[in-house]
mmCIF file of the C-alpha atoms, coordinates in Angstrom:
data_MODEL
# 
_entry.id   MODEL 
# 
loop_
_atom_site.group_PDB 
_atom_site.id 
_atom_site.type_symbol 
_atom_site.label_atom_id 
_atom_site.label_alt_id 
_atom_site.label_comp_id 
_atom_site.label_asym_id 
_atom_site.label_entity_id 
_atom_site.label_seq_id 
_atom_site.pdbx_PDB_ins_code 
_atom_site.Cartn_x 
_atom_site.Cartn_y 
_atom_site.Cartn_z 
_atom_site.occupancy 
_atom_site.B_iso_or_equiv 
_atom_site.pdbx_formal_charge 
_atom_site.auth_seq_id 
_atom_site.auth_comp_id 
_atom_site.auth_asym_id 
_atom_site.auth_atom_id 
_atom_site.pdbx_PDB_model_num 
ATOM 1   C CA . LEU A 1 1   ? 4.835   1.332   -1.537  1.00 0.00 ? 1   LEU A CA 1 
ATOM 2   C CA . ILE A 1 2   ? 7.711   3.725   -2.013  1.00 0.00 ? 2   ILE A CA 1 
ATOM 3   C CA . GLY A 1 3   ? 8.585   6.089   -4.817  1.00 0.00 ? 3   GLY A CA 1 
ATOM 4   C CA . ALA A 1 4   ? 6.798   6.813   -8.046  1.00 0.00 ? 4   ALA A CA 1 
ATOM 5   C CA . ALA A 1 5   ? 7.692   3.363   -9.344  1.00 0.00 ? 5   ALA A CA 1 
ATOM 6   C CA . ASN A 1 6   ? 5.703   1.495   -6.642  1.00 0.00 ? 6   ASN A CA 1 
ATOM 7   C CA . GLN A 1 7   ? 8.768   -0.294  -5.320  1.00 0.00 ? 7   GLN A CA 1 
ATOM 8   C CA . VAL A 1 8   ? 9.433   -2.010  -1.993  1.00 0.00 ? 8   VAL A CA 1 
ATOM 9   C CA . LEU A 1 9   ? 12.862  -2.937  -0.648  1.00 0.00 ? 9   LEU A CA 1 
ATOM 10  C CA . LEU A 1 10  ? 12.947  -6.647  0.221   1.00 0.00 ? 10  LEU A CA 1 
ATOM 11  C CA . ASP A 1 11  ? 16.612  -7.033  1.218   1.00 0.00 ? 11  ASP A CA 1 
ATOM 12  C CA . ILE A 1 12  ? 20.056  -5.417  1.081   1.00 0.00 ? 12  ILE A CA 1 
ATOM 13  C CA . ILE A 1 13  ? 22.500  -7.372  -1.105  1.00 0.00 ? 13  ILE A CA 1 
ATOM 14  C CA . LYS A 1 14  ? 26.150  -6.729  -0.200  1.00 0.00 ? 14  LYS A CA 1 
ATOM 15  C CA . PRO A 1 15  ? 29.090  -6.941  -2.631  1.00 0.00 ? 15  PRO A CA 1 
ATOM 16  C CA . GLY A 1 16  ? 29.888  -10.592 -3.260  1.00 0.00 ? 16  GLY A CA 1 
ATOM 17  C CA . GLU A 1 17  ? 26.394  -11.783 -2.370  1.00 0.00 ? 17  GLU A CA 1 
ATOM 18  C CA . MET A 1 18  ? 24.203  -13.664 -4.825  1.00 0.00 ? 18  MET A CA 1 
ATOM 19  C CA . VAL A 1 19  ? 20.392  -13.999 -4.841  1.00 0.00 ? 19  VAL A CA 1 
ATOM 20  C CA . SER A 1 20  ? 19.003  -17.330 -6.032  1.00 0.00 ? 20  SER A CA 1 
ATOM 21  C CA . ASP A 1 21  ? 15.958  -19.582 -5.779  1.00 0.00 ? 21  ASP A CA 1 
ATOM 22  C CA . LEU A 1 22  ? 13.454  -16.718 -5.620  1.00 0.00 ? 22  LEU A CA 1 
ATOM 23  C CA . THR A 1 23  ? 9.876   -17.990 -5.349  1.00 0.00 ? 23  THR A CA 1 
ATOM 24  C CA . ILE A 1 24  ? 6.477   -16.359 -4.867  1.00 0.00 ? 24  ILE A CA 1 
ATOM 25  C CA . GLN A 1 25  ? 3.715   -18.494 -3.343  1.00 0.00 ? 25  GLN A CA 1 
ATOM 26  C CA . ALA A 1 26  ? 0.097   -17.333 -3.431  1.00 0.00 ? 26  ALA A CA 1 
ATOM 27  C CA . ILE A 1 27  ? -1.547  -18.181 -0.105  1.00 0.00 ? 27  ILE A CA 1 
ATOM 28  C CA . THR A 1 28  ? -4.887  -16.566 -0.942  1.00 0.00 ? 28  THR A CA 1 
ATOM 29  C CA . ALA A 1 29  ? -5.916  -15.200 -4.336  1.00 0.00 ? 29  ALA A CA 1 
ATOM 30  C CA . ALA A 1 30  ? -6.196  -11.489 -5.012  1.00 0.00 ? 30  ALA A CA 1 
ATOM 31  C CA . ALA A 1 31  ? -9.611  -9.848  -5.063  1.00 0.00 ? 31  ALA A CA 1 
ATOM 32  C CA . GLY A 1 32  ? -10.517 -6.485  -6.485  1.00 0.00 ? 32  GLY A CA 1 
ATOM 33  C CA . ASP A 1 33  ? -7.406  -5.702  -8.539  1.00 0.00 ? 33  ASP A CA 1 
ATOM 34  C CA . THR A 1 34  ? -6.424  -8.981  -10.207 1.00 0.00 ? 34  THR A CA 1 
ATOM 35  C CA . ASP A 1 35  ? -4.286  -7.869  -13.152 1.00 0.00 ? 35  ASP A CA 1 
ATOM 36  C CA . PHE A 1 36  ? -1.278  -6.293  -11.402 1.00 0.00 ? 36  PHE A CA 1 
ATOM 37  C CA . THR A 1 37  ? 2.229   -7.483  -12.212 1.00 0.00 ? 37  THR A CA 1 
ATOM 38  C CA . VAL A 1 38  ? 5.520   -7.686  -10.319 1.00 0.00 ? 38  VAL A CA 1 
ATOM 39  C CA . ASP A 1 39  ? 9.174   -7.324  -11.244 1.00 0.00 ? 39  ASP A CA 1 
ATOM 40  C CA . ILE A 1 40  ? 11.914  -8.415  -8.824  1.00 0.00 ? 40  ILE A CA 1 
ATOM 41  C CA . GLY A 1 41  ? 15.639  -7.803  -9.175  1.00 0.00 ? 41  GLY A CA 1 
ATOM 42  C CA . ILE A 1 42  ? 18.769  -6.058  -7.961  1.00 0.00 ? 42  ILE A CA 1 
ATOM 43  C CA . PHE A 1 43  ? 20.325  -4.245  -10.903 1.00 0.00 ? 43  PHE A CA 1 
ATOM 44  C CA . ALA A 1 44  ? 18.123  -1.504  -12.337 1.00 0.00 ? 44  ALA A CA 1 
ATOM 45  C CA . THR A 1 45  ? 16.338  0.630   -9.768  1.00 0.00 ? 45  THR A CA 1 
ATOM 46  C CA . ASP A 1 46  ? 14.149  2.061   -12.552 1.00 0.00 ? 46  ASP A CA 1 
ATOM 47  C CA . ASP A 1 47  ? 12.985  -1.453  -13.591 1.00 0.00 ? 47  ASP A CA 1 
ATOM 48  C CA . PRO A 1 48  ? 14.295  -4.258  -11.320 1.00 0.00 ? 48  PRO A CA 1 
ATOM 49  C CA . ASP A 1 49  ? 13.461  -7.283  -13.443 1.00 0.00 ? 49  ASP A CA 1 
ATOM 50  C CA . ASP A 1 50  ? 16.579  -9.460  -13.589 1.00 0.00 ? 50  ASP A CA 1 
ATOM 51  C CA . LEU A 1 51  ? 14.952  -12.213 -11.472 1.00 0.00 ? 51  LEU A CA 1 
ATOM 52  C CA . ILE A 1 52  ? 11.223  -11.920 -12.240 1.00 0.00 ? 52  ILE A CA 1 
ATOM 53  C CA . ASN A 1 53  ? 9.784   -9.812  -15.053 1.00 0.00 ? 53  ASN A CA 1 
ATOM 54  C CA . ALA A 1 54  ? 6.140   -8.752  -15.434 1.00 0.00 ? 54  ALA A CA 1 
ATOM 55  C CA . VAL A 1 55  ? 4.534   -11.762 -13.747 1.00 0.00 ? 55  VAL A CA 1 
ATOM 56  C CA . VAL A 1 56  ? 0.778   -11.323 -13.328 1.00 0.00 ? 56  VAL A CA 1 
ATOM 57  C CA . LEU A 1 57  ? 0.690   -11.931 -9.598  1.00 0.00 ? 57  LEU A CA 1 
ATOM 58  C CA . GLY A 1 58  ? -2.862  -10.691 -9.150  1.00 0.00 ? 58  GLY A CA 1 
ATOM 59  C CA . GLY A 1 59  ? -4.195  -13.506 -11.323 1.00 0.00 ? 59  GLY A CA 1 
ATOM 60  C CA . ARG A 1 60  ? -2.537  -16.329 -9.384  1.00 0.00 ? 60  ARG A CA 1 
ATOM 61  C CA . ALA A 1 61  ? -4.873  -18.764 -7.666  1.00 0.00 ? 61  ALA A CA 1 
ATOM 62  C CA . ALA A 1 62  ? -4.402  -19.760 -4.044  1.00 0.00 ? 62  ALA A CA 1 
ATOM 63  C CA . LYS A 1 63  ? -1.673  -22.353 -3.472  1.00 0.00 ? 63  LYS A CA 1 
ATOM 64  C CA . GLN A 1 64  ? -0.038  -21.522 -6.803  1.00 0.00 ? 64  GLN A CA 1 
ATOM 65  C CA . SER A 1 65  ? 3.643   -20.606 -6.993  1.00 0.00 ? 65  SER A CA 1 
ATOM 66  C CA . PHE A 1 66  ? 5.983   -18.939 -9.432  1.00 0.00 ? 66  PHE A CA 1 
ATOM 67  C CA . SER A 1 67  ? 9.759   -19.233 -9.367  1.00 0.00 ? 67  SER A CA 1 
ATOM 68  C CA . SER A 1 68  ? 12.405  -17.082 -10.975 1.00 0.00 ? 68  SER A CA 1 
ATOM 69  C CA . THR A 1 69  ? 13.438  -18.231 -14.438 1.00 0.00 ? 69  THR A CA 1 
ATOM 70  C CA . THR A 1 70  ? 16.901  -16.753 -13.833 1.00 0.00 ? 70  THR A CA 1 
ATOM 71  C CA . GLN A 1 71  ? 19.006  -19.105 -11.752 1.00 0.00 ? 71  GLN A CA 1 
ATOM 72  C CA . SER A 1 72  ? 20.744  -16.337 -9.795  1.00 0.00 ? 72  SER A CA 1 
ATOM 73  C CA . THR A 1 73  ? 21.973  -12.764 -9.892  1.00 0.00 ? 73  THR A CA 1 
ATOM 74  C CA . ALA A 1 74  ? 25.049  -11.437 -8.076  1.00 0.00 ? 74  ALA A CA 1 
ATOM 75  C CA . ASN A 1 75  ? 26.181  -8.074  -6.780  1.00 0.00 ? 75  ASN A CA 1 
ATOM 76  C CA . THR A 1 76  ? 29.594  -7.730  -8.394  1.00 0.00 ? 76  THR A CA 1 
ATOM 77  C CA . GLY A 1 77  ? 29.890  -4.035  -7.595  1.00 0.00 ? 77  GLY A CA 1 
ATOM 78  C CA . GLY A 1 78  ? 31.612  -2.314  -4.709  1.00 0.00 ? 78  GLY A CA 1 
ATOM 79  C CA . ALA A 1 79  ? 28.514  -1.110  -2.849  1.00 0.00 ? 79  ALA A CA 1 
ATOM 80  C CA . ASN A 1 80  ? 25.356  -2.518  -1.340  1.00 0.00 ? 80  ASN A CA 1 
ATOM 81  C CA . THR A 1 81  ? 22.344  -2.795  -3.628  1.00 0.00 ? 81  THR A CA 1 
ATOM 82  C CA . GLY A 1 82  ? 18.691  -3.456  -2.947  1.00 0.00 ? 82  GLY A CA 1 
ATOM 83  C CA . LEU A 1 83  ? 16.598  -6.477  -3.834  1.00 0.00 ? 83  LEU A CA 1 
ATOM 84  C CA . LEU A 1 84  ? 13.496  -4.663  -5.039  1.00 0.00 ? 84  LEU A CA 1 
ATOM 85  C CA . ILE A 1 85  ? 9.965   -5.670  -5.919  1.00 0.00 ? 85  ILE A CA 1 
ATOM 86  C CA . GLU A 1 86  ? 8.113   -3.335  -8.262  1.00 0.00 ? 86  GLU A CA 1 
ATOM 87  C CA . PHE A 1 87  ? 4.357   -3.416  -8.762  1.00 0.00 ? 87  PHE A CA 1 
ATOM 88  C CA . GLY A 1 88  ? 2.946   -2.606  -12.192 1.00 0.00 ? 88  GLY A CA 1 
ATOM 89  C CA . SER A 1 89  ? -0.662  -1.691  -12.988 1.00 0.00 ? 89  SER A CA 1 
ATOM 90  C CA . LEU A 1 90  ? -1.544  -1.901  -9.291  1.00 0.00 ? 90  LEU A CA 1 
ATOM 91  C CA . THR A 1 91  ? -4.541  -0.012  -7.965  1.00 0.00 ? 91  THR A CA 1 
ATOM 92  C CA . ALA A 1 92  ? -3.874  -0.471  -4.269  1.00 0.00 ? 92  ALA A CA 1 
ATOM 93  C CA . ALA A 1 93  ? -7.233  0.955   -3.186  1.00 0.00 ? 93  ALA A CA 1 
ATOM 94  C CA . SER A 1 94  ? -9.009  -1.713  -5.266  1.00 0.00 ? 94  SER A CA 1 
ATOM 95  C CA . LEU A 1 95  ? -6.997  -4.632  -3.872  1.00 0.00 ? 95  LEU A CA 1 
ATOM 96  C CA . THR A 1 96  ? -9.290  -6.055  -1.194  1.00 0.00 ? 96  THR A CA 1 
ATOM 97  C CA . ALA A 1 97  ? -7.740  -9.487  -0.579  1.00 0.00 ? 97  ALA A CA 1 
ATOM 98  C CA . GLY A 1 98  ? -4.662  -11.543 -1.302  1.00 0.00 ? 98  GLY A CA 1 
ATOM 99  C CA . GLU A 1 99  ? -1.726  -12.989 0.579   1.00 0.00 ? 99  GLU A CA 1 
ATOM 100 C CA . TRP A 1 100 ? 1.656   -13.985 -0.854  1.00 0.00 ? 100 TRP A CA 1 
ATOM 101 C CA . VAL A 1 101 ? 4.956   -15.267 0.514   1.00 0.00 ? 101 VAL A CA 1 
ATOM 102 C CA . ILE A 1 102 ? 8.199   -14.314 -1.225  1.00 0.00 ? 102 ILE A CA 1 
ATOM 103 C CA . ALA A 1 103 ? 11.281  -16.375 -0.385  1.00 0.00 ? 103 ALA A CA 1 
ATOM 104 C CA . TRP A 1 104 ? 14.857  -16.232 -1.663  1.00 0.00 ? 104 TRP A CA 1 
ATOM 105 C CA . ASN A 1 105 ? 18.332  -17.473 -0.850  1.00 0.00 ? 105 ASN A CA 1 
ATOM 106 C CA . VAL A 1 106 ? 21.365  -15.212 -0.378  1.00 0.00 ? 106 VAL A CA 1 
ATOM 107 C CA . SER A 1 107 ? 24.829  -16.763 -0.710  1.00 0.00 ? 107 SER A CA 1 
ATOM 108 C CA . THR A 1 108 ? 28.186  -15.093 -0.150  1.00 0.00 ? 108 THR A CA 1 
ATOM 109 C CA . ALA A 1 109 ? 31.380  -15.608 -2.110  1.00 0.00 ? 109 ALA A CA 1 
ATOM 110 C CA . PRO A 1 110 ? 34.583  -13.624 -2.526  1.00 0.00 ? 110 PRO A CA 1 
ATOM 111 C CA . ILE A 1 111 ? 33.870  -10.837 -5.027  1.00 0.00 ? 111 ILE A CA 1 
ATOM 112 C CA . ASP A 1 112 ? 36.406  -12.322 -7.481  1.00 0.00 ? 112 ASP A CA 1 
ATOM 113 C CA . TYR A 1 113 ? 34.242  -15.435 -7.830  1.00 0.00 ? 113 TYR A CA 1 
ATOM 114 C CA . VAL A 1 114 ? 30.782  -13.958 -8.463  1.00 0.00 ? 114 VAL A CA 1 
# 
C-alpha cells in the first residue's frame, strides 16, 4: 500500500487511452478483515472511484465477480495518469487470507475522439 490513502498503482493510462471492462474476480474469500472496500479509477487521486466505488470486496465469496458499472473512462488530458485502486476500512494486519484477480482493457484512440 502506498500513501495515506491506501492506494496502489495498477497501470499508467496515457493521453488518448481508455479503460473499460474492469472486473474483479474473487479466487478465495477474505478471512480476518472481511468488511474492507475498494475504489478504482483514473481521475481523482484523492478518491479514484470513477470505475468502481466502495465495493465491499472483503465480503465477496470465492468464485464471485464484480464488474464496473461504468462502461469506460478515458484520459482526455495531456499527461499520463494512473489507474488506481484504493482500499477503504482495511486493516491489513487482520487480513489473513484472500486472493483476487483484477482485469481491465486499455484501448487507444486519437485524443480528439475520446
